[in-house]
C-alpha positions in Angstrom: 27.5 28.6 -15.1 25.1 31.2 -16.5 21.3 30.9 -16.5 21.0 29.7 -20.1 23.5 26.9 -19.6 21.9 26.0 -16.2 18.5 25.7 -17.9 19.8 23.4 -20.6 21.7 21.2 -18.1 18.5 21.0 -15.9 16.5 19.7 -18.8 19.2 17.2 -19.8 19.5 15.9 -16.2 15.8 15.3 -16.1 15.9 13.4 -19.4 18.8 11.2 -18.2 17.2 10.6 -14.8 14.1 9.3 -16.4 16.0 7.0 -18.7 17.8 5.7 -15.6 14.5 5.2 -13.7 12.9 3.3 -16.6 16.0 0.9 -16.7 17.1 2.0 -20.2 20.7 2.8 -19.2 23.3 0.1 -19.4 26.1 -0.5 -16.9 29.6 0.2 -17.9 31.5 -3.1 -17.9 34.8 -1.8 -16.6 34.7 1.8 -15.5 31.5 1.5 -13.5 28.5 3.8 -13.7 26.1 4.0 -16.6 26.6 4.4 -20.3 25.1 7.8 -21.1 23.7 9.1 -24.4 25.3 12.3 -25.9 23.6 15.3 -27.5 24.1 18.8 -28.7 21.6 21.4 -27.5 20.0 24.5 -29.1 17.9 26.9 -26.9 15.2 28.7 -28.8 12.7 31.2 -27.4 9.9 28.6 -26.9 11.8 25.3 -26.7 15.1 23.5 -26.1 16.2 21.0 -28.8 18.6 18.2 -28.1 20.1 16.6 -31.2 21.1 13.1 -30.2 24.4 11.7 -31.4 23.2 8.5 -33.2 26.6 6.8 -32.5 26.2 7.5 -28.8 22.7 6.5 -27.8 23.9 4.6 -24.7 22.7 1.4 -26.2 19.0 2.6 -26.1 17.1 1.3 -29.1 15.8 3.9 -31.5 12.2 2.8 -31.0 12.5 3.3 -27.2 13.1 7.0 -27.7 9.8 7.2 -29.7 7.6 5.9 -26.8 4.8 8.3 -25.8 5.0 6.8 -22.3 8.6 7.9 -22.1 7.6 11.4 -23.2 4.8 11.5 -20.6 7.3 10.6 -17.9 9.7 13.3 -19.1 6.9 15.8 -19.0 6.2 14.9 -15.3 9.9 15.0 -14.4 10.2 18.5 -16.1 7.2 20.0 -14.2 4.7 19.8 -17.0 6.8 20.9 -20.0 5.8 19.3 -23.2 8.4 16.8 -24.5 8.4 15.0 -27.9 11.0 13.2 -30.0 11.1 13.6 -33.7 12.7 11.1 -36.0 13.9 12.4 -39.3 17.5 12.9 -40.4 18.2 12.1 -36.7 16.6 11.9 -33.3 15.7 15.3 -31.8 14.2 15.8 -28.3 12.2 18.9 -28.0 11.4 20.3 -24.6 8.9 23.2 -24.2 10.4 26.0 -22.0 7.0 26.7 -20.3 4.8 24.1 -18.6 2.0 22.8 -20.8 -1.1 24.8 -20.2 -3.2 21.6 -20.0 -1.4 20.8 -16.6 -2.4 24.2 -15.2 -6.1 23.2 -14.9 -7.0 22.5 -11.3 -8.4 19.3 -10.1 -11.2 19.4 -7.5 -9.6 20.3 -4.2 -11.8 17.7 -2.3 -13.1 14.4 -3.7 -14.8 12.4 -0.9 -14.5 8.6 -0.8 -17.7 7.0 -2.0 -18.0 3.4 -1.2 -20.9 3.1 -3.6 -18.7 4.0 -6.6 -15.7 1.7 -6.6 -13.8 0.2 -9.5 -14.4 -3.3 -10.9 -12.0 -6.1 -10.2 -11.0 -8.0 -7.1 -8.6 -6.1 -4.8 -8.8 -3.0 -7.0 -9.2 0.4 -5.4 -9.4 4.0 -6.6 -6.3 6.1 -5.7 -8.0 9.3 -6.9 -8.7 11.3 -10.0 -6.7 13.2 -12.7 -8.3 15.4 -15.3 -8.6 12.3 -17.5 -10.6 10.3 -14.9 -10.0 7.7 -12.1 -6.6 6.2 -11.3 -6.9 2.7 -9.9 -4.5 0.4 -8.0 -4.5 -3.4 -8.1 -3.3 -4.3 -4.5 -2.9 -8.0 -5.4 -0.8 -7.6 -8.5 0.8 -4.5 -10.1 0.6 -2.3 -7.0 1.2 -4.8 -4.2 4.2 -2.9 -2.8 3.7 0.8 -2.3 5.9 3.6 -0.9 4.1 6.8 0.1 5.2 9.8 2.0 4.8 13.5 2.5 4.6 16.2 5.2 2.3 15.8 8.2 -1.3 16.5 7.1 -0.6 16.2 3.4 -2.7 13.1 2.8 -0.5 10.0 3.4 -2.6 8.4 6.2 -5.8 9.4 4.5 -4.7 7.4 1.5 -4.0 4.3 3.6 -7.4 4.6 5.3 -9.1 4.9 1.9 -7.5 1.7 0.7 -8.4 -0.3 3.8 -12.1 0.9 3.7 -12.5 0.2 -0.1 -11.0 -3.4 0.3 -13.1 -4.1 3.4 -16.3 -2.9 1.8 -16.0 -5.3 -1.1 -14.3 -8.3 0.4 -15.1 -10.6 3.3 -12.5 -11.5 6.0 -12.0 -14.8 4.2 -10.9 -12.8 1.1 -9.0 -9.9 2.6 -7.2 -9.2 5.9 -5.1 -6.2 7.0 -2.3 -5.8 9.6 -1.8 -2.2 10.7 1.1 -0.5 12.4 0.0 2.8 13.8 2.6 4.0 16.4 1.1 7.5 16.5 -2.1 5.9 18.0 -4.4 8.4 16.3 -4.7 7.4 12.7 -6.5 4.1 13.0 -8.8 4.3 15.9 -11.9 2.5 17.2 -13.7 2.5 13.8 -10.8 0.4 12.3 -10.3 -1.7 15.4 -13.8 -3.0 15.0 -13.3 -4.3 11.4 -13.4 -8.1 11.3 -10.8 -8.0 8.5 -8.0 -7.3 11.0 -5.3 -9.9 10.9 -4.3 -9.0 14.4 -4.8 -6.2 16.9 -3.5 -2.8 15.6 0.1 -2.2 16.8 0.3 1.1 18.7 3.8 0.9 20.2 7.3 0.0 18.8 7.5 -3.4 20.5 4.1 -4.6 19.3 4.8 -3.1 15.9 8.0 -5.1 15.5 6.2 -8.2 16.7 3.4 -7.7 14.1 5.9 -7.3 11.3 7.6 -10.5 12.3 4.2 -12.2 12.6 3.4 -11.2 9.0 6.8 -12.6 7.8 6.0 -15.9 9.7 2.7 -16.0 7.8 4.5 -15.5 4.6 6.7 -18.5 5.3 3.7 -20.6 6.5 1.9 -19.8 3.2 5.0 -20.7 1.2 5.0 -24.2 2.9 1.2 -24.6 2.4 1.5 -23.7 -1.3 4.4 -26.0 -1.8 2.5 -28.9 -0.3 -0.5 -28.1 -2.5 1.8 -27.9 -5.6 0.9 -24.3 -6.5 3.1 -21.3 -7.2 0.5 -18.5 -6.7 -1.8 -18.0 -3.8 -4.8 -17.6 -6.0 -4.3 -21.1 -7.4 -5.0 -22.8 -4.0 -7.6 -25.6 -4.1 -11.2 -24.6 -3.3 -11.8 -24.6 0.4 -8.2 -23.9 1.1 -8.0 -20.4 -0.3 -5.8 -17.7 1.2 -7.0 -14.1 1.8 -5.0 -11.2 0.5 -3.0 -9.9 3.5 -2.1 -6.2 3.4 0.5 -4.9 5.9 0.3 -1.2 6.5 3.1 0.6 8.2 2.2 4.3 8.8 5.7 5.5 9.8 8.8 3.8 8.3 11.1 6.1 10.4 10.3 3.9 13.4 12.1 1.0 11.8 15.0 2.8 10.1 18.1 0.6 10.1 16.5 -2.1 12.4 16.0 -5.8 11.8 12.3 -5.0 11.3 13.1 -2.9 8.3 15.0 -5.8 6.8 12.0 -7.9 7.3 9.8 -5.3 5.6 12.0 -5.3 2.6 11.9 -9.1 2.5 8.1 -9.0 2.6 8.0 -6.5 -0.2 10.4 -8.6 -2.3 9.0 -12.1 -1.7 5.4 -11.6 -0.7 3.7 -11.4 -4.1 3.3 -15.1 -4.8 2.0 -15.7 -1.3 -0.7 -12.9 -1.4 1.0 -10.5 1.0 1.1 -6.8 0.0 2.7 -3.9 1.7 2.1 -0.1 2.0 5.1 1.7 3.7 4.5 5.3 4.6 6.7 8.1 6.1 6.5 11.8 6.8 10.3 11.8 7.2 11.5 10.9 3.6 15.3 10.8 4.0 17.9 8.4 2.7 18.4 7.3 6.3 14.8 6.1 6.5 14.2 5.0 2.8 17.5 3.8 1.4 17.9 2.6 -2.2 17.2 -1.0 -1.3 13.9 -0.1 0.4 12.8 2.0 -2.5 13.9 -0.5 -5.2 11.5 -3.1 -3.7 8.5 -0.7 -3.5 7.9 0.0 -7.2 4.7 2.0 -6.9 5.6 5.4 -5.5 3.1 8.0 -4.3 4.3 11.3 -3.0 2.3 14.0 -1.3 3.7 17.5 -0.6 7.3 17.4 0.6 9.4 20.1 2.2 12.2 19.9 -0.3 13.1 18.4 -3.7 15.5 16.1 -1.9 12.6 14.5 0.0 10.7 14.2 -3.3 13.7 12.3 -4.8 13.8 9.9 -1.9 10.2 8.8 -2.6 9.9 9.2 -6.3 13.4 9.3 -7.6 12.8 12.7 -9.0 11.8 16.2 -7.8 8.2 17.5 -8.2 6.4 16.7 -4.9 7.8 19.8 -3.3 5.7 21.9 -5.7 2.4 20.2 -4.7 0.3 22.8 -2.9 -2.6 21.3 -1.1 -3.6 18.3 1.1 -4.6 15.2 -0.9 -2.8 16.2 -4.1 -0.2 13.5 -5.0 2.4 12.9 -7.7 2.4 9.2 -8.5 4.2 6.9 -10.8 1.4 4.4 -11.8 1.1 2.2 -14.8 4.3 3.4 -16.3 3.6 7.1 -16.3 3.7 10.1 -13.9 0.3 11.4 -12.9 -0.8 14.2 -10.6 -3.7 12.8 -8.7 -6.3 14.3 -6.3 -6.7 11.4 -3.8 -9.9 10.6 -2.0 -10.7 12.2 1.3 -12.0 9.9 4.0 -14.7 11.4 6.3 -15.0 9.7 9.6 -18.7 9.1 9.0 -17.7 6.8 6.1 -15.5 4.7 8.3 -18.1 4.6 11.1 -20.8 3.6 8.6 -18.7 0.8 7.1 -17.8 -0.5 10.6 -21.5 -0.5 11.5 -22.5 -2.3 8.3 -19.9 -5.0 8.7 -20.8 -5.5 12.4 -24.5 -5.7 11.4 -23.7 -8.4 8.9 -21.8 -10.4 11.5 -24.6 -10.0 14.0 -27.1 -11.3 11.4 -25.3 -14.6 11.2 -22.4 -16.0 13.2 -20.7 -18.8 11.3 -21.4 -22.3 12.3 -17.9 -22.8 13.7 -18.1 -19.5 15.6 -21.4 -20.5 17.1 -20.0 -23.8 18.2 -17.1 -22.1 19.8 -19.4 -19.9 21.9 -21.6 -22.8 22.8 -18.6 -24.9 23.9 -17.1 -22.0 25.9 -20.4 -21.5 27.8 -21.3 -25.1 28.4 -17.8 -26.6 29.1 -15.5 -23.8 30.2 -17.8 -21.7 32.4 -18.1 -19.0 29.7 -14.3 -18.6 29.4 -13.0 -18.1 25.8 -9.6 -19.8 26.2 -7.8 -20.1 22.9 -5.6 -23.1 23.7 -8.5 -25.2 25.1 -10.8 -24.2 22.2 -8.1 -25.1 19.7 -7.7 -28.6 21.2 -11.4 -29.2 20.8 -11.8 -27.7 17.4 -8.5 -28.5 15.7 -9.2 -29.2 12.0 -12.1 -26.8 11.9 -10.3 -23.6 12.7 -6.6 -22.6 13.0 -5.1 -21.4 16.2 -4.1 -18.1 14.5 -7.7 -17.5 13.4 -8.9 -18.3 16.9 -6.5 -15.8 18.4 -7.5 -13.1 15.8 -11.2 -13.9 16.5 -10.7 -13.5 20.3 -9.0 -10.1 19.7 -11.7 -8.8 17.4 -14.5 -9.9 19.6 -12.8 -8.3 22.6 -12.4 -5.0 20.8 -16.1 -5.2 19.8 -17.2 -5.8 23.4 -18.4 -9.4 22.8 -15.7 -10.8 25.1 -14.3 -9.3 28.3 -10.7 -8.3 28.5 -8.3 -11.2 29.3 -8.2 -12.0 33.1 -5.5 -13.5 35.4 -5.9 -15.2 38.7 -4.2 -14.3 42.0 -1.0 -16.2 40.9 -0.9 -14.3 37.5 -2.1 -17.3 35.5 -4.2 -16.4 32.4 -7.9 -17.3 32.8 -8.9 -16.2 29.3 -11.6 -13.8 28.2 -15.3 -14.3 29.1 -18.3 -14.5 26.8 -20.6 -11.5 27.2 -24.3 -11.5 27.2 -24.3 -9.7 23.8 -22.3 -12.5 22.2 -24.4 -15.1 23.8 -27.5 -13.4 22.5 -26.1 -13.4 19.0 -25.7 -17.2 19.1 -28.9 -17.9 21.0 -31.2 -18.0 17.9 -28.9 -20.7 16.5 -29.1 -22.7 19.7 -32.9 -22.5 19.7 -33.2 -23.7 16.1 -30.8 -26.6 16.9 -32.5 -27.6 20.1 -35.9 -27.7 18.4 
């Protein structure tokens, strides 16, 4: 194949791939595969023109070809080349042979996360910026299942951290909780372990990671039963006082679960979690078909790719090439809101995470909840200062769930408000102990009640 024919074929393959990704191609009833449109091609010095055969449009309605959103996606697939469809005596697709100059303008190389400038709307975060402005994600609705990937250091983990911090800054633990799998043990450290929004302790090894994934799936099933009993079909329709928080599961490296039961559970969460208020972000720096197979990708419709080593890795994440041409950390190619966008994502400075953790901790110190205060009081007065989950649950059943008690104990331990769990000489658990710091936090409440 000579260079001219190779160029034409490359453009046409990109056009067809986009039609396939948007679900516009029909299945062949007998032969298998897809019904493909047909066209003749003319290569001019500045453009390539495809004259579509109106009798062989592959079942795609004429008006679908005239969608500007489709043209924009073609432009992204074809590395910035301008694509338009004209409708006259026939349908003609015109592809510019050079990338549009408008895409050559550089975005700022670094855009810091600013927790004072966040988008409106519950559970909405800023992904980053294009030349046209901010790009936002709705983690509770349209973008509740996200696949992201790229080479080490390209920005994948930074994106996850940004999303967690933005949600935690605007929502209380009663509104938002996060479960984090970080088997590299470096990405979500002490600043995140201190967030009260943690659904459970951060999983730092494969066993605890698999257990956490199954724990989230068990929570999905529990919510399904609770909602059925309440007669609602969406988690946001729960009666006042019985509301459910958005639960976001973050898995930093999907390769750890490739072809395991845990990956099947992750796919199940992605597929069924929406109505129950459970969202998923699945990341990988090893984007291969062995890690992200078609079933996984099909259930994670929002795709965000940072720089990849090859166009094959880009196709695994996005379904098309392009991410291999990204040239700096934080720059991502994303299919968001029905179109391709090159986005400079937000950089998270550690000072931002530390400041948020400090602000949240200060708010908690300012006022322990009434139930939390009663828990501390009962532990000190009746259990010798031991914070034993089972015994506390027996006393406070109906006021707090056992799951919330367990999470509270883990959070308070990570914050230094409870000691580490102890065992006696026979190996029996004795529970955590209330520290003087936690006792001091509750003391003003005790004083006001005693007076």
